Backbone atoms as SQL, in Angstrom:
CREATE TABLE atoms (id INTEGER PRIMARY KEY, chain TEXT, resi INTEGER, resn TEXT, atom TEXT, x REAL, y REAL, z REAL);
INSERT INTO atoms VALUES
  (1, 'A', 1, 'GLU', 'N', 0.745, -1.203, 0.061),
  (2, 'A', 1, 'GLU', 'CA', -0.337, -0.243, -0.041),
  (3, 'A', 1, 'GLU', 'C', 0.827, 1.259, -0.045),
  (4, 'A', 2, 'GLU', 'N', 0.548, 2.267, -0.857),
  (5, 'A', 2, 'GLU', 'CA', 1.219, 3.261, -1.021),
  (6, 'A', 2, 'GLU', 'C', 0.422, 4.428, -0.238),
  (7, 'A', 3, 'ASP', 'N', 1.238, 5.445, 0.444),
  (8, 'A', 3, 'ASP', 'CA', 0.762, 6.464, 1.236),
  (9, 'A', 3, 'ASP', 'C', 0.440, 7.491, 0.090),
  (10, 'A', 4, 'LEU', 'N', -0.878, 8.297, 0.134),
  (11, 'A', 4, 'LEU', 'CA', -1.335, 9.412, -0.798),
  (12, 'A', 4, 'LEU', 'C', -1.155, 10.549, -0.475),
  (13, 'A', 5, 'THR', 'N', -0.226, 10.810, 0.686),
  (14, 'A', 5, 'THR', 'CA', 0.227, 11.982, 1.053),
  (15, 'A', 5, 'THR', 'C', 1.841, 12.237, 0.448),
  (16, 'A', 6, 'THR', 'N', 2.274, 13.544, 0.432),
  (17, 'A', 6, 'THR', 'CA', 3.478, 13.916, 0.136),
  (18, 'A', 6, 'THR', 'C', 4.391, 13.570, 1.283),
  (19, 'A', 7, 'PRO', 'N', 5.704, 13.640, 1.015),
  (20, 'A', 7, 'PRO', 'CA', 6.897, 13.537, 2.144),
  (21, 'A', 7, 'PRO', 'C', 6.608, 14.504, 3.069),
  (22, 'A', 8, 'TYR', 'N', 6.196, 15.536, 2.674),
  (23, 'A', 8, 'TYR', 'CA', 6.464, 16.671, 3.702),
  (24, 'A', 8, 'TYR', 'C', 5.093, 16.895, 4.575),
  (25, 'A', 9, 'LEU', 'N', 4.005, 16.165, 4.485),
  (26, 'A', 9, 'LEU', 'CA', 3.043, 15.889, 5.282),
  (27, 'A', 9, 'LEU', 'C', 2.806, 14.735, 6.249),
  (28, 'A', 10, 'ARG', 'N', 4.027, 14.117, 6.119),
  (29, 'A', 10, 'ARG', 'CA', 3.864, 12.807, 6.897),
  (30, 'A', 10, 'ARG', 'C', 4.265, 13.289, 8.150),
  (31, 'A', 11, 'LYS', 'N', 4.003, 12.641, 8.990),
  (32, 'A', 11, 'LYS', 'CA', 4.202, 12.784, 10.780),
  (33, 'A', 11, 'LYS', 'C', 5.906, 12.395, 10.689),
  (34, 'A', 12, 'ALA', 'N', 6.665, 13.175, 11.394),
  (35, 'A', 12, 'ALA', 'CA', 8.178, 12.790, 11.720),
  (36, 'A', 12, 'ALA', 'C', 8.051, 11.690, 12.400),
  (37, 'A', 13, 'PRO', 'N', 9.107, 10.926, 12.357),
  (38, 'A', 13, 'PRO', 'CA', 9.020, 9.615, 13.171),
  (39, 'A', 13, 'PRO', 'C', 9.714, 10.154, 14.999),
  (40, 'A', 14, 'THR', 'N', 9.002, 9.492, 15.968),
  (41, 'A', 14, 'THR', 'CA', 9.211, 9.966, 17.360),
  (42, 'A', 14, 'THR', 'C', 10.235, 8.882, 17.776),
  (43, 'A', 15, 'PRO', 'N', 11.424, 9.348, 18.152),
  (44, 'A', 15, 'PRO', 'CA', 12.516, 8.385, 18.786),
  (45, 'A', 15, 'PRO', 'C', 11.380, 7.553, 19.671),
  (46, 'A', 16, 'PRO', 'N', 12.130, 6.089, 19.877),
  (47, 'A', 16, 'PRO', 'CA', 11.262, 5.098, 20.605),
  (48, 'A', 16, 'PRO', 'C', 11.290, 5.617, 22.345),
  (49, 'A', 17, 'GLY', 'N', 10.285, 5.654, 23.014),
  (50, 'A', 17, 'GLY', 'CA', 10.591, 6.125, 24.393),
  (51, 'A', 17, 'GLY', 'C', 10.281, 7.393, 24.633),
  (52, 'A', 18, 'HIS', 'N', 10.159, 8.182, 23.940),
  (53, 'A', 18, 'HIS', 'CA', 9.698, 9.828, 23.748),
  (54, 'A', 18, 'HIS', 'C', 8.271, 10.056, 23.923),
  (55, 'A', 19, 'GLU', 'N', 7.154, 9.240, 23.519),
  (56, 'A', 19, 'GLU', 'CA', 5.993, 9.235, 23.684),
  (57, 'A', 19, 'GLU', 'C', 5.277, 9.593, 24.948),
  (58, 'A', 20, 'GLY', 'N', 5.878, 8.729, 26.121),
  (59, 'A', 20, 'GLY', 'CA', 5.333, 9.117, 27.316),
  (60, 'A', 20, 'GLY', 'C', 5.876, 10.021, 27.844),
  (61, 'A', 21, 'ALA', 'N', 7.114, 10.541, 27.663),
  (62, 'A', 21, 'ALA', 'CA', 7.671, 11.588, 28.346),
  (63, 'A', 21, 'ALA', 'C', 7.273, 13.092, 28.015),
  (64, 'A', 22, 'ASP', 'N', 6.768, 13.236, 26.667),
  (65, 'A', 22, 'ASP', 'CA', 6.345, 14.251, 26.307),
  (66, 'A', 22, 'ASP', 'C', 4.765, 14.503, 27.172),
  (67, 'A', 23, 'THR', 'N', 3.962, 13.500, 27.277),
  (68, 'A', 23, 'THR', 'CA', 2.919, 13.385, 27.940),
  (69, 'A', 23, 'THR', 'C', 2.957, 13.778, 29.503),
  (70, 'A', 24, 'ALA', 'N', 3.994, 13.060, 29.895),
  (71, 'A', 24, 'ALA', 'CA', 4.295, 13.366, 31.463),
  (72, 'A', 24, 'ALA', 'C', 4.700, 14.902, 31.622),
  (73, 'A', 25, 'ILE', 'N', 5.621, 15.205, 30.812),
  (74, 'A', 25, 'ILE', 'CA', 5.642, 16.727, 30.929),
  (75, 'A', 25, 'ILE', 'C', 4.595, 17.653, 30.803),
  (76, 'A', 26, 'ILE', 'N', 3.791, 17.508, 30.092),
  (77, 'A', 26, 'ILE', 'CA', 2.461, 18.381, 29.749),
  (78, 'A', 26, 'ILE', 'C', 1.877, 18.351, 31.358),
  (79, 'A', 27, 'ALA', 'N', 1.552, 17.053, 31.527),
  (80, 'A', 27, 'ALA', 'CA', 0.729, 16.725, 32.843),
  (81, 'A', 27, 'ALA', 'C', 1.420, 17.600, 34.017),
  (82, 'A', 28, 'VAL', 'N', 2.780, 17.446, 34.293),
  (83, 'A', 28, 'VAL', 'CA', 3.302, 18.134, 35.149),
  (84, 'A', 28, 'VAL', 'C', 3.231, 19.676, 35.178),
  (85, 'A', 29, 'VAL', 'N', 3.303, 20.053, 34.027),
  (86, 'A', 29, 'VAL', 'CA', 3.179, 21.540, 33.823),
  (87, 'A', 29, 'VAL', 'C', 1.813, 21.782, 34.129),
  (88, 'A', 30, 'ILE', 'N', 0.767, 21.195, 33.910),
  (89, 'A', 30, 'ILE', 'CA', -0.647, 21.552, 33.950),
  (90, 'A', 30, 'ILE', 'C', -0.885, 21.471, 35.515),
  (91, 'A', 31, 'THR', 'N', -0.168, 20.272, 36.070),
  (92, 'A', 31, 'THR', 'CA', -0.538, 20.255, 37.657),
  (93, 'A', 31, 'THR', 'C', 0.088, 21.374, 38.482),
  (94, 'A', 32, 'LEU', 'N', 1.362, 21.771, 38.103),
  (95, 'A', 32, 'LEU', 'CA', 2.064, 22.828, 38.666),
  (96, 'A', 32, 'LEU', 'C', 1.237, 24.108, 38.565),
  (97, 'A', 33, 'VAL', 'N', 0.539, 24.349, 37.330),
  (98, 'A', 33, 'VAL', 'CA', -0.039, 25.575, 37.344),
  (99, 'A', 33, 'VAL', 'C', -1.506, 25.523, 38.239),
  (100, 'A', 34, 'PHE', 'N', -1.973, 24.337, 38.215),
  (101, 'A', 34, 'PHE', 'CA', -3.436, 24.275, 39.001),
  (102, 'A', 34, 'PHE', 'C', -3.036, 24.334, 40.365),
  (103, 'A', 35, 'LEU', 'N', -1.852, 23.748, 40.693),
  (104, 'A', 35, 'LEU', 'CA', -1.562, 23.764, 42.349),
  (105, 'A', 35, 'LEU', 'C', -1.373, 25.418, 42.877),
  (106, 'A', 36, 'THR', 'N', -0.193, 25.883, 41.580),
  (107, 'A', 36, 'THR', 'CA', -0.117, 27.501, 42.003),
  (108, 'A', 36, 'THR', 'C', -1.391, 28.349, 42.131),
  (109, 'A', 37, 'LEU', 'N', -2.291, 28.050, 41.263),
  (110, 'A', 37, 'LEU', 'CA', -3.651, 28.831, 41.180),
  (111, 'A', 37, 'LEU', 'C', -4.320, 28.483, 42.581),
  (112, 'A', 38, 'LEU', 'N', -4.332, 27.300, 43.167),
  (113, 'A', 38, 'LEU', 'CA', -4.755, 26.801, 44.144),
  (114, 'A', 38, 'LEU', 'C', -4.105, 27.454, 45.344),
  (115, 'A', 39, 'ALA', 'N', -3.064, 27.580, 45.386),
  (116, 'A', 39, 'ALA', 'CA', -2.265, 28.251, 46.631),
  (117, 'A', 39, 'ALA', 'C', -2.510, 29.678, 46.705),
  (118, 'A', 40, 'VAL', 'N', -2.753, 30.220, 45.563),
  (119, 'A', 40, 'VAL', 'CA', -2.901, 32.029, 45.521),
  (120, 'A', 40, 'VAL', 'C', -4.145, 31.962, 46.110),
  (121, 'A', 41, 'LEU', 'N', -5.165, 31.212, 45.435),
  (122, 'A', 41, 'LEU', 'CA', -6.594, 31.221, 45.992),
  (123, 'A', 41, 'LEU', 'C', -6.874, 31.072, 47.738),
  (124, 'A', 42, 'VAL', 'N', -5.804, 30.170, 48.212),
  (125, 'A', 42, 'VAL', 'CA', -6.095, 29.943, 49.589),
  (126, 'A', 42, 'VAL', 'C', -5.394, 31.141, 50.421),
  (127, 'A', 43, 'VAL', 'N', -4.298, 31.624, 49.828),
  (128, 'A', 43, 'VAL', 'CA', -3.754, 32.927, 50.373),
  (129, 'A', 43, 'VAL', 'C', -4.553, 34.233, 50.603),
  (130, 'A', 44, 'ILE', 'N', -5.410, 34.422, 49.402),
  (131, 'A', 44, 'ILE', 'CA', -6.327, 35.148, 49.191),
  (132, 'A', 44, 'ILE', 'C', -7.454, 35.197, 50.439),
  (133, 'A', 45, 'GLY', 'N', -7.960, 33.696, 50.398),
  (134, 'A', 45, 'GLY', 'CA', -9.120, 33.664, 51.115),
  (135, 'A', 45, 'GLY', 'C', -8.484, 33.918, 52.631),
  (136, 'A', 46, 'ILE', 'N', -7.550, 33.417, 52.949),
  (137, 'A', 46, 'ILE', 'CA', -7.149, 33.651, 54.379),
  (138, 'A', 46, 'ILE', 'C', -6.812, 35.153, 54.684),
  (139, 'A', 47, 'TYR', 'N', -6.142, 36.126, 53.726),
  (140, 'A', 47, 'TYR', 'CA', -5.847, 37.309, 54.105),
  (141, 'A', 47, 'TYR', 'C', -7.391, 38.116, 54.261),
  (142, 'A', 48, 'LEU', 'N', -8.439, 37.697, 53.283),
  (143, 'A', 48, 'LEU', 'CA', -9.472, 38.456, 53.272),
  (144, 'A', 48, 'LEU', 'C', -10.387, 38.028, 54.697),
  (145, 'A', 49, 'TYR', 'N', -10.222, 36.588, 55.189),
  (146, 'A', 49, 'TYR', 'CA', -11.036, 36.383, 56.422),
  (147, 'A', 49, 'TYR', 'C', -10.132, 37.071, 57.502),
  (148, 'A', 50, 'ARG', 'N', -8.882, 37.506, 57.604),
  (149, 'A', 50, 'ARG', 'CA', -8.196, 37.971, 58.581),
  (150, 'A', 50, 'ARG', 'C', -8.383, 39.453, 58.433),
  (151, 'A', 51, 'ASN', 'N', -8.777, 40.004, 57.717),
  (152, 'A', 51, 'ASN', 'CA', -8.921, 41.517, 57.521),
  (153, 'A', 51, 'ASN', 'C', -10.124, 42.079, 57.241),
  (154, 'A', 52, 'GLN', 'N', -11.110, 41.036, 57.375),
  (155, 'A', 52, 'GLN', 'CA', -12.608, 41.397, 57.106),
  (156, 'A', 52, 'GLN', 'C', -13.099, 42.740, 58.109),
  (157, 'A', 53, 'GLY', 'N', -12.309, 42.743, 59.492),
  (158, 'A', 53, 'GLY', 'CA', -12.724, 43.787, 60.418),
  (159, 'A', 53, 'GLY', 'C', -14.153, 44.384, 60.451),
  (160, 'A', 54, 'SER', 'N', -14.246, 45.307, 61.234),
  (161, 'A', 54, 'SER', 'CA', -15.364, 46.312, 61.426),
  (162, 'A', 54, 'SER', 'C', -15.192, 47.643, 61.264),
  (163, 'A', 55, 'TYR', 'N', -16.200, 48.540, 60.750),
  (164, 'A', 55, 'TYR', 'CA', -16.004, 49.961, 60.189),
  (165, 'A', 55, 'TYR', 'C', -15.640, 50.597, 61.701),
  (166, 'A', 56, 'ARG', 'N', -14.916, 51.264, 62.342),
  (167, 'A', 56, 'ARG', 'CA', -14.670, 51.842, 63.356),
  (168, 'A', 56, 'ARG', 'C', -14.177, 53.422, 63.233),
  (169, 'A', 57, 'THR', 'N', -15.061, 54.087, 63.989),
  (170, 'A', 57, 'THR', 'CA', -14.898, 55.793, 63.919),
  (171, 'A', 57, 'THR', 'C', -13.900, 56.269, 65.252),
  (172, 'A', 58, 'TYR', 'N', -13.552, 57.212, 65.080),
  (173, 'A', 58, 'TYR', 'CA', -13.071, 57.619, 66.310),
  (174, 'A', 58, 'TYR', 'C', -13.620, 59.120, 66.656),
  (175, 'A', 59, 'GLU', 'N', -14.797, 59.349, 66.075),
  (176, 'A', 59, 'GLU', 'CA', -15.075, 60.743, 66.440),
  (177, 'A', 59, 'GLU', 'C', -16.200, 60.746, 67.535),
  (178, 'A', 60, 'GLN', 'N', -16.377, 61.598, 68.229),
  (179, 'A', 60, 'GLN', 'CA', -17.388, 61.605, 69.542),
  (180, 'A', 60, 'GLN', 'C', -18.848, 61.650, 69.035),
  (181, 'A', 61, 'PRO', 'N', -19.716, 60.681, 69.486),
  (182, 'A', 61, 'PRO', 'CA', -21.129, 60.668, 69.180),
  (183, 'A', 61, 'PRO', 'C', -21.797, 62.045, 69.492),
  (184, 'A', 62, 'GLU', 'N', -22.745, 62.138, 68.729),
  (185, 'A', 62, 'GLU', 'CA', -23.468, 63.592, 68.992),
  (186, 'A', 62, 'GLU', 'C', -24.543, 63.222, 70.264),
  (187, 'A', 63, 'ALA', 'N', -24.501, 64.517, 71.351),
  (188, 'A', 63, 'ALA', 'CA', -25.270, 64.133, 72.519),
  (189, 'A', 63, 'ALA', 'C', -26.800, 64.017, 72.354),
  (190, 'A', 64, 'ASP', 'N', -27.210, 64.923, 71.370),
  (191, 'A', 64, 'ASP', 'CA', -28.707, 64.909, 71.066),
  (192, 'A', 64, 'ASP', 'C', -29.022, 64.997, 69.495),
  (193, 'A', 65, 'THR', 'N', -29.808, 64.180, 68.986),
  (194, 'A', 65, 'THR', 'CA', -30.026, 64.105, 67.720),
  (195, 'A', 65, 'THR', 'C', -31.274, 65.169, 67.013),
  (196, 'A', 66, 'ALA', 'N', -31.574, 65.773, 67.900),
  (197, 'A', 66, 'ALA', 'CA', -33.127, 66.714, 67.984),
  (198, 'A', 66, 'ALA', 'C', -32.106, 68.273, 66.816),
  (199, 'A', 67, 'PRO', 'N', -33.107, 68.571, 65.821),
  (200, 'A', 67, 'PRO', 'CA', -32.451, 69.285, 65.176),
  (201, 'A', 67, 'PRO', 'C', -32.480, 70.607, 65.957),
  (202, 'A', 68, 'ARG', 'N', -31.281, 71.380, 65.807),
  (203, 'A', 68, 'ARG', 'CA', -31.190, 72.813, 66.623),
  (204, 'A', 68, 'ARG', 'C', -32.241, 73.958, 66.092),
  (205, 'A', 69, 'GLU', 'N', -32.450, 74.735, 66.640),
  (206, 'A', 69, 'GLU', 'CA', -33.235, 75.734, 66.414),
  (207, 'A', 69, 'GLU', 'C', -32.007, 77.083, 66.304),
  (208, 'A', 70, 'GLU', 'N', -31.929, 77.974, 65.250),
  (209, 'A', 70, 'GLU', 'CA', -30.811, 78.416, 65.434),
  (210, 'A', 70, 'GLU', 'C', -31.702, 80.026, 65.359),
  (211, 'A', 71, 'ALA', 'N', -30.743, 80.955, 66.118),
  (212, 'A', 71, 'ALA', 'CA', -31.434, 82.518, 66.124),
  (213, 'A', 71, 'ALA', 'C', -31.687, 83.118, 64.812),
  (214, 'A', 72, 'PRO', 'N', -32.694, 83.582, 64.597),
  (215, 'A', 72, 'PRO', 'CA', -32.924, 84.353, 63.159),
  (216, 'A', 72, 'PRO', 'C', -31.605, 85.507, 62.927),
  (217, 'A', 73, 'PRO', 'N', -31.296, 85.309, 61.556),
  (218, 'A', 73, 'PRO', 'CA', -30.132, 86.223, 61.328),
  (219, 'A', 73, 'PRO', 'C', -30.321, 87.612, 61.531),
  (220, 'A', 74, 'LYS', 'N', -29.352, 88.370, 61.755),
  (221, 'A', 74, 'LYS', 'CA', -29.908, 89.971, 61.899),
  (222, 'A', 74, 'LYS', 'C', -29.253, 90.467, 60.471),
  (223, 'A', 75, 'ASP', 'N', -30.065, 91.737, 60.492),
  (224, 'A', 75, 'ASP', 'CA', -29.853, 92.351, 58.917),
  (225, 'A', 75, 'ASP', 'C', -28.574, 92.906, 58.952),
  (226, 'A', 76, 'LYS', 'N', -27.890, 92.283, 58.099),
  (227, 'A', 76, 'LYS', 'CA', -26.537, 92.892, 57.535),
  (228, 'A', 76, 'LYS', 'C', -26.112, 94.354, 57.194),
  (229, 'A', 77, 'GLU', 'N', -25.274, 94.939, 58.070),
  (230, 'A', 77, 'GLU', 'CA', -25.194, 96.319, 57.900),
  (231, 'A', 77, 'GLU', 'C', -23.853, 96.529, 56.956),
  (232, 'A', 78, 'GLU', 'N', -24.191, 97.515, 56.040),
  (233, 'A', 78, 'GLU', 'CA', -22.975, 97.946, 54.983),
  (234, 'A', 78, 'GLU', 'C', -22.534, 98.819, 55.387),
  (235, 'A', 79, 'TYR', 'N', -21.025, 99.031, 55.358),
  (236, 'A', 79, 'TYR', 'CA', -20.014, 100.231, 55.453),
  (237, 'A', 79, 'TYR', 'C', -19.614, 100.697, 54.320),
  (238, 'A', 80, 'PHE', 'N', -19.622, 101.991, 53.963),
  (239, 'A', 80, 'PHE', 'CA', -19.135, 102.517, 52.963),
  (240, 'A', 80, 'PHE', 'C', -17.882, 103.154, 53.252),
  (241, 'A', 81, 'ILE', 'N', -16.868, 102.971, 52.773),
  (242, 'A', 81, 'ILE', 'CA', -15.440, 103.803, 52.866),
  (243, 'A', 81, 'ILE', 'C', -15.157, 104.891, 51.917);
């Protein structure tokens, strides 16, 4: 049987024993990327959990909340120089 493809389109022969090595390297890289992302998510989660805190203000609370009545304003006096 003769191949119908040109020699340039044929798959290059892989040296024996390297098919599994390529797959293993790809699997290791994918696993390392996944574990790195998982570690980053855990660190971010711990940071957000520890620093959630509450809102604190150091201002003095107002004594009364009733609106204050102000004195009516005086007529302004104008001075010409």
